[in-house]
C-alpha positions in Angstrom: -7.6 -6.5 11.7 -6.2 -9.1 14.0 -4.6 -8.6 17.4 -1.2 -9.4 16.1 -1.5 -6.6 13.5 -2.6 -4.2 16.2 0.4 -5.1 18.3 2.8 -4.7 15.4 1.3 -1.3 14.7 1.8 -0.3 18.3 5.4 -1.3 18.2 5.9 0.5 14.9 4.4 3.7 16.3 6.4 3.5 19.5 9.7 3.1 17.5 8.8 5.9 15.1 8.7 8.5 17.8 5.2 9.8 16.8 3.2 11.0 19.7 -0.2 10.1 18.2 -1.5 8.1 15.3 -5.1 7.6 14.2 -6.0 4.8 11.8 -9.5 4.6 10.3 -10.8 1.9 8.0 -14.2 0.6 7.1 -14.4 -1.8 10.0 -12.1 -0.3 12.7 -10.9 3.0 14.1 -7.7 3.0 16.2 -6.0 5.8 18.0 -2.5 5.2 19.4 -0.9 7.8 21.7 2.6 7.4 23.0 4.0 9.0 26.1 7.4 8.9 27.7 7.2 5.3 28.9 3.8 4.1 27.9 1.6 3.4 24.9 -2.2 3.8 25.1 -4.4 2.1 22.5 -8.1 2.8 22.0 -10.1 0.6 19.6 -13.4 2.4 19.0 -15.2 0.0 16.7 -14.7 -3.3 15.0 -17.3 -4.5 12.5 -18.8 -8.0 13.0 -16.9 -10.8 11.5 -18.3 -12.0 8.1 -18.4 -15.6 9.2 -21.1 -15.1 11.8 -24.0 -17.6 11.2 -27.0 -16.1 9.3 -29.4 -17.5 12.0 -28.5 -14.7 14.4 -31.3 -12.2 14.8 -30.6 -8.8 13.2 -30.3 -6.1 15.8 -30.2 -2.4 14.9 -26.8 -0.8 15.2 -26.8 2.3 17.4 -25.8 5.4 15.6 -22.7 5.9 17.7 -21.4 2.4 16.6 -22.3 2.6 12.9 -19.2 2.0 10.7 -17.8 5.1 9.1 -18.1 5.0 5.3 -14.6 5.2 3.8 -13.9 7.1 0.6 -12.1 4.6 -1.7 -10.5 5.5 -5.0 -12.5 2.6 -6.5 -15.6 3.7 -8.5 -18.7 1.6 -9.2 -17.6 0.7 -12.8 -14.3 -0.6 -11.3 -16.1 -2.8 -8.7 -15.8 -5.8 -11.0 -12.0 -5.8 -10.4 -10.2 -7.3 -7.5 -8.3 -4.9 -5.3 -4.8 -5.8 -4.2 -4.4 -4.0 -0.8 -1.4 -3.2 1.3 -1.0 -5.6 4.2 1.3 -3.2 6.2 2.2 0.4 6.7 5.3 1.5 4.8 6.8 2.9 1.6 5.5 1.5 -1.7 8.1 0.5 -4.3 7.3 -0.8 -7.8 10.7 -2.3 -8.5 13.3 -4.2 -6.4 16.0 -1.6 -6.9 16.5 1.6 -8.9 18.4 -0.2 -11.7 15.9 -3.1 -12.0 12.7 -3.3 -14.1 9.2 -2.8 -12.6 7.5 -5.8 -11.0 4.2 -5.1 -12.9 2.8 -2.5 -15.2 -0.7 -1.8 -16.4 -1.6 -4.7 -18.7 0.8 -7.2 -17.0 -0.7 -10.7 -16.5 -0.1 -12.0 -13.0 -0.6 -15.3 -11.2 -1.2 -16.1 -7.6 2.1 -15.7 -5.7 3.7 -13.3 -8.2 5.5 -10.4 -6.5 3.7 -7.2 -7.5 5.6 -4.6 -5.4 7.7 -4.1 -2.3 6.7 -2.3 0.9 9.5 -1.0 3.1 8.6 -0.9 6.8 11.2 -0.2 9.5 14.1 -0.8 7.1 12.7 -4.2 6.1 11.7 -4.8 2.5 8.6 -6.9 2.3 7.7 -8.5 -1.1 3.9 -8.3 -1.6 2.6 -11.2 -3.5 -0.7 -11.3 -5.5 -3.5 -13.4 -4.0 -5.3 -13.4 -7.3 -4.5 -14.2 -10.9 -5.5 -11.8 -13.7 -4.4 -8.7 -15.5 -3.3 -5.4 -13.9 -5.8 -2.7 -14.9 -4.8 0.2 -12.7 -1.9 1.1 -10.4 -3.4 3.2 -7.6 -0.2 4.4 -5.8 2.8 6.3 -7.0 6.3 4.7 -6.6 8.2 5.6 -3.4 5.2 7.0 -1.6 3.9 6.0 1.8 1.0 3.6 2.1 -1.4 2.7 4.9 -2.6 -0.7 6.1 -5.3 -2.0 3.8 -4.8 0.8 1.3 -5.7 -0.2 -2.3 -2.6 -0.6 -4.5 -3.7 -2.3 -7.7 -6.9 -3.2 -9.6 -6.8 -6.6 -11.1 -9.2 -8.0 -13.7 -9.5 -11.7 -12.7 -11.3 -12.7 -16.0 
């Protein structure tokens, strides 16, 4: 998660009126508490970046800093599929409007750049485009339900 994403999350929480929001992912844990005129952010842990050179000596990670294992809806047999994840927090929609057809269904063949869904955040409708070509194998979220940042939305078979 980049600093820009964290700043956008802070703004979103401040405008929403929530007094406290906790966000936990594989590599980061964030708690945002809003008061009358201030917003406090605590970042507890960020995992090392994957592009770190392999020559660095391996140091043991203290137990207090070990990443928290996340429970995904993706099982081992589904691990061969590519997961399309939500880039933002918002409400997930499978079609552009109630009277229009679905963007994708199970079995739909998609290409890179194809719109797979819309996520509404703060009254803005964001088209989510596929970053992978393949066939939709599973839709992991129900229409018109809230989604979190980095939440799996679709499983795509890239073969």
